[in-house]
C-alpha positions as MATLAB code, in Angstrom:
seq = 'MMNGNFDPEQNLKNHDQTVDVRGWLEWDDDDASAVITITVTQDGYDCPAPPMTCLAPDDKWRVDVTRGAPPAWSKGAASGTASAVVTRDDGTTYPVEWDSPPLTLH';
ca = [
     -12.971   12.454   -6.202;
      -9.692   10.945   -7.412;
      -9.045    7.455   -6.055;
      -5.902    5.349   -5.966;
      -4.249    2.362   -4.420;
      -1.162    0.153   -4.402;
      -0.384   -2.964   -6.412;
      -0.191   -5.744   -3.761;
       3.217   -7.013   -4.961;
       6.184   -4.640   -4.891;
       9.732   -5.269   -6.130;
      12.952   -4.671   -4.224;
      16.050   -3.331   -6.002;
      19.384   -1.653   -5.265;
      20.495   -4.480   -2.912;
      17.120   -4.282   -1.105;
      17.637   -0.605   -0.186;
      14.802    0.519   -2.497;
      11.207   -0.550   -3.050;
       9.951    0.066   -6.596;
       6.479    1.115   -5.435;
       3.629    1.323   -7.904;
      -0.124    1.476   -8.051;
      -3.140    2.807   -9.903;
      -5.281    5.939  -10.098;
      -8.845    6.773  -11.080;
      -9.713   10.415  -11.810;
     -12.886   12.510  -11.818;
     -13.640   14.250  -15.110;
     -12.600   17.668  -13.745;
      -9.310   16.511  -12.124;
      -6.121   17.837  -13.735;
      -3.240   16.581  -11.575;
      -2.172   15.374   -8.138;
       0.933   15.703   -5.995;
       1.232   12.368   -4.195;
       3.474   11.327   -1.304;
       3.882    7.586   -0.730;
       5.150    6.070    2.531;
       6.133    2.405    2.943;
       6.214    0.835    6.418;
       7.953   -2.358    7.456;
       8.775   -3.533   10.993;
       7.675   -0.186   12.445;
       9.927    1.874   10.145;
       8.139    4.509    8.018;
       9.979    5.599    4.880;
       8.473    8.362    2.709;
       9.291    8.832   -0.958;
       9.797   12.259   -2.512;
       6.477   13.770   -3.649;
       5.565   13.007   -7.261;
       3.189   14.742   -9.653;
       0.743   12.673  -11.687;
      -1.319   14.137  -14.523;
      -4.838   13.088  -15.430;
      -5.644   10.792  -17.231;
      -2.554    8.727  -16.211;
      -3.912    5.588  -14.573;
      -0.675    4.410  -12.921;
       1.896    5.849  -10.543;
       5.404    4.650   -9.670;
       8.083    5.901   -7.273;
      11.232    4.584   -5.560;
      11.161    4.433   -1.758;
      14.783    4.191   -0.600;
      15.802    3.618    2.992;
      18.207    6.279    4.190;
      19.955    4.017    6.696;
      20.368    0.292    7.414;
      18.836   -2.172    7.714;
      17.705   -2.870    4.176;
      14.113   -3.751    3.320;
      13.365   -7.435    3.783;
      11.348   -9.693    1.560;
       7.874  -10.202    2.991;
       5.073   -8.166    4.517;
       4.882   -4.360    4.440;
       2.223   -1.672    4.224;
       1.841    1.678    2.536;
       0.002    4.963    2.800;
      -0.533    7.756    0.317;
      -1.529   11.364    0.701;
      -2.342   13.526   -2.285;
      -3.394   17.045   -3.110;
      -5.505   16.956   -6.253;
      -5.853   20.025   -8.487;
      -9.008   20.392  -10.562;
      -9.208   22.013  -13.994;
     -10.466   25.237  -12.360;
      -7.404   25.419  -10.049;
      -9.165   24.397   -6.834;
      -7.614   21.616   -4.766;
      -8.745   18.871   -2.422;
      -6.914   16.244   -0.298;
      -7.107   12.475   -0.751;
      -5.541    9.743    1.393;
      -5.497    5.984    1.065;
      -3.925    2.942    2.722;
      -2.503   -0.011    0.855;
      -3.821   -3.525    0.975;
      -1.234   -5.824    2.617;
       1.927   -5.507    0.518;
       4.464   -8.208   -0.283;
       8.034   -7.119   -1.032;
       9.942   -9.379   -3.441;
];
C-alpha cells in the first residue's frame, strides 16, 4: 500500500496567504499513480488544496494551499491531512489517508 506524509516544516509565501506544502511518498511495486488532496488546518480553519496527481516512483509531493479569504496564515503550529486514490498498474484503485505530524509554518 502506498504511504506518505508531510515534511514537519512548511514555508509561507504570497504575503502569508499560501503554504508551500510538501512531503514524501513510498509506493508498492504495482502502484502507478495517485490523486492526492491535501488539507491544512490552523486555528480551526480547514483549507484544501486542489487535487494533484503523483506518478510512481516519484518520492516527493508539493502543492500550494492558499487561503481564499482573510486572515492570512500565521507563523507557528498547524496540522494537515491527506486523502489519496491510488491506481495500480492493472487499473484497480484503493484509498489511502494520512495525518501530518505537528507542522510548523515559517
